[in-house]
C-alpha positions as CSV (number, residue, x, y, z in Angstrom):
1,M,-122.4,-20.3,-59.2
2,R,-125.1,-18.4,-61.1
3,W,-127.9,-20.1,-63.1
4,R,-126.9,-18.1,-66.2
5,D,-123.4,-19.6,-66.1
6,I,-124.7,-23.1,-65.7
7,K,-127.1,-22.6,-68.6
8,K,-124.2,-21.5,-70.8
9,G,-122.3,-24.6,-69.9
10,K,-119.6,-23.0,-67.8
11,K,-118.2,-25.3,-65.2
12,P,-117.9,-24.1,-61.7
13,E,-114.4,-23.1,-60.5
14,E,-113.0,-25.5,-58.0
15,K,-111.6,-23.7,-55.1
16,V,-108.4,-25.1,-53.5
17,S,-108.8,-25.2,-49.8
18,L,-105.8,-24.8,-47.6
19,D,-106.6,-28.2,-46.1
20,T,-105.7,-29.9,-49.4
21,I,-102.1,-28.6,-49.4
22,P,-99.8,-31.2,-47.8
23,Y,-97.9,-29.0,-45.4
24,A,-94.8,-30.5,-44.0
25,S,-94.8,-31.6,-40.4
26,I,-92.6,-29.9,-37.8
27,P,-90.6,-33.1,-37.0
28,S,-89.9,-33.7,-40.7
29,K,-88.6,-30.2,-41.1
30,I,-86.4,-30.5,-38.0
31,K,-84.9,-33.8,-39.3
32,A,-84.3,-32.3,-42.7
33,F,-82.6,-29.3,-41.2
34,L,-80.3,-31.5,-39.1
35,T,-79.5,-33.6,-42.1
36,D,-78.6,-30.5,-44.1
37,M,-76.4,-29.3,-41.2
38,F,-74.5,-32.6,-41.1
39,M,-74.2,-33.0,-44.9
40,I,-73.4,-29.4,-45.9
41,M,-72.4,-27.3,-42.9
42,M,-70.2,-29.8,-41.1
43,P,-67.8,-30.5,-44.1
44,L,-67.6,-26.7,-44.7
45,A,-66.8,-26.1,-41.0
46,Y,-64.2,-28.8,-41.1
47,M,-62.6,-27.3,-44.2
48,V,-62.5,-23.8,-42.8
49,T,-61.3,-24.9,-39.4
50,Y,-58.5,-27.2,-40.3
51,V,-57.6,-26.4,-43.9
52,I,-58.0,-22.7,-44.2
53,M,-57.6,-21.7,-40.5
54,N,-55.0,-23.1,-38.1
55,G,-57.3,-25.1,-35.9
56,K,-60.3,-24.5,-33.7
57,D,-58.8,-21.7,-31.6
58,D,-58.2,-19.6,-34.7
59,M,-61.6,-20.4,-36.0
60,Q,-63.3,-19.4,-32.8
61,S,-61.5,-16.1,-32.6
62,S,-62.1,-15.1,-36.2
63,L,-65.4,-13.4,-36.8
64,I,-64.7,-13.2,-40.5
65,A,-64.2,-16.9,-40.8
66,R,-67.5,-17.7,-39.0
67,N,-69.5,-15.2,-41.0
68,S,-68.0,-16.4,-44.3
69,L,-68.9,-20.0,-43.3
70,W,-72.6,-18.9,-42.9
71,I,-72.4,-17.0,-46.2
72,V,-71.1,-20.0,-48.1
73,Y,-73.6,-22.3,-46.5
74,G,-76.3,-19.8,-47.4
75,I,-75.3,-19.6,-51.0
76,I,-75.4,-23.4,-51.2
77,M,-78.9,-23.5,-49.6
78,I,-80.2,-20.7,-51.9
79,L,-78.9,-22.6,-55.0
80,F,-80.6,-25.8,-53.9
81,W,-83.9,-24.1,-53.1
82,S,-83.9,-22.1,-56.4
83,T,-82.8,-24.9,-58.7
84,K,-84.5,-28.0,-57.2
85,G,-86.8,-26.7,-54.5
86,Q,-85.1,-29.2,-52.2
87,T,-81.9,-29.5,-50.2
88,P,-80.4,-33.0,-49.6
89,G,-82.2,-33.1,-46.2
90,Y,-85.5,-32.1,-47.7
91,K,-85.1,-34.7,-50.4
92,A,-84.4,-37.4,-47.8
93,Y,-87.6,-36.6,-46.0
94,N,-89.7,-35.9,-49.2
95,L,-90.1,-32.2,-48.5
96,K,-90.1,-29.4,-51.0
97,V,-90.0,-25.6,-50.7
98,I,-92.5,-23.9,-53.0
99,D,-93.6,-20.3,-53.7
100,A,-96.9,-19.5,-52.1
101,K,-98.2,-17.7,-55.2
102,T,-96.9,-19.8,-58.1
103,K,-96.9,-23.2,-56.3
104,Q,-93.5,-23.9,-58.1
105,K,-90.0,-23.8,-56.7
106,P,-89.0,-20.4,-55.5
107,S,-86.9,-18.0,-57.6
108,F,-83.4,-17.1,-56.7
109,L,-84.5,-13.8,-55.2
110,K,-87.2,-15.4,-53.1
111,S,-84.7,-18.1,-51.9
112,L,-82.2,-15.4,-51.0
113,L,-84.9,-13.6,-49.0
114,R,-85.9,-16.9,-47.4
115,Y,-82.3,-17.5,-46.2
116,I,-81.9,-13.9,-44.9
117,F,-85.2,-14.2,-43.0
118,F,-84.2,-17.7,-41.8
119,V,-81.0,-16.2,-40.2
120,I,-83.1,-13.5,-38.5
121,S,-85.9,-15.7,-37.3
122,S,-83.5,-18.3,-36.0
123,T,-81.7,-15.6,-34.1
124,I,-84.9,-14.6,-32.4
125,I,-86.2,-18.1,-31.4
126,V,-89.8,-16.8,-31.6
127,G,-89.5,-16.9,-35.4
128,E,-89.1,-20.6,-35.4
129,L,-91.7,-21.3,-32.6
130,I,-94.5,-19.7,-34.6
131,A,-94.9,-22.9,-36.5
132,F,-96.2,-24.7,-33.4
133,F,-99.2,-22.3,-33.3
134,R,-100.2,-22.3,-37.0
135,H,-102.2,-24.9,-38.9
136,D,-100.0,-24.5,-42.0
137,K,-96.8,-25.0,-39.9
138,K,-95.2,-21.9,-41.4
139,T,-92.2,-20.3,-39.7
140,L,-91.5,-16.6,-39.7
141,H,-89.0,-16.9,-42.6
142,D,-91.7,-18.7,-44.6
143,L,-94.3,-16.0,-43.8
144,L,-92.0,-13.1,-44.7
145,S,-90.6,-14.7,-47.9
146,G,-93.9,-16.0,-49.3
147,T,-92.9,-19.7,-49.3
148,Y,-93.9,-22.8,-47.6
149,V,-92.7,-26.4,-47.2
150,I,-94.8,-29.3,-48.4
151,E,-94.5,-33.0,-48.2
152,I,-94.4,-34.7,-51.6
153,A,-95.6,-38.3,-51.9
154,D,-94.6,-39.3,-55.3
155,T,-91.1,-39.5,-56.6
156,K,-91.9,-37.9,-60.0
157,N,-92.1,-34.3,-58.6
158,R,-88.7,-34.4,-57.0
């Protein structure tokens, strides 16, 4: 801060350090992911397997059914991220996805990119393992989409 600015009465700008952002822990993100899989993916898989298809053998042999299952799951996840910033699993463990620039919930496009990059980074396991070597616990899909997951303490911001 310059003396001239202090004399004019300007207050110094407070810099937000990266240490003040409450990044979500890896175990919390894993538990939230597993919760989402059981609350969203499992009912979808059951519906596709036994209501739409003719059982597990037809489901396993149909590439279209498996891909459409991931697309529907992705649409649900994208809608949760872009409208609330949280999926049911994230809400259960007080986590929230936010845009790295605006510090708000991500837009629909950013959520779409996050899901696409999630599928890619999950396919190559290294994309998910990056979080173990970073202080901010970001995975590859968070880095590429410009988002990160934080822990929220109070219930007002949910």
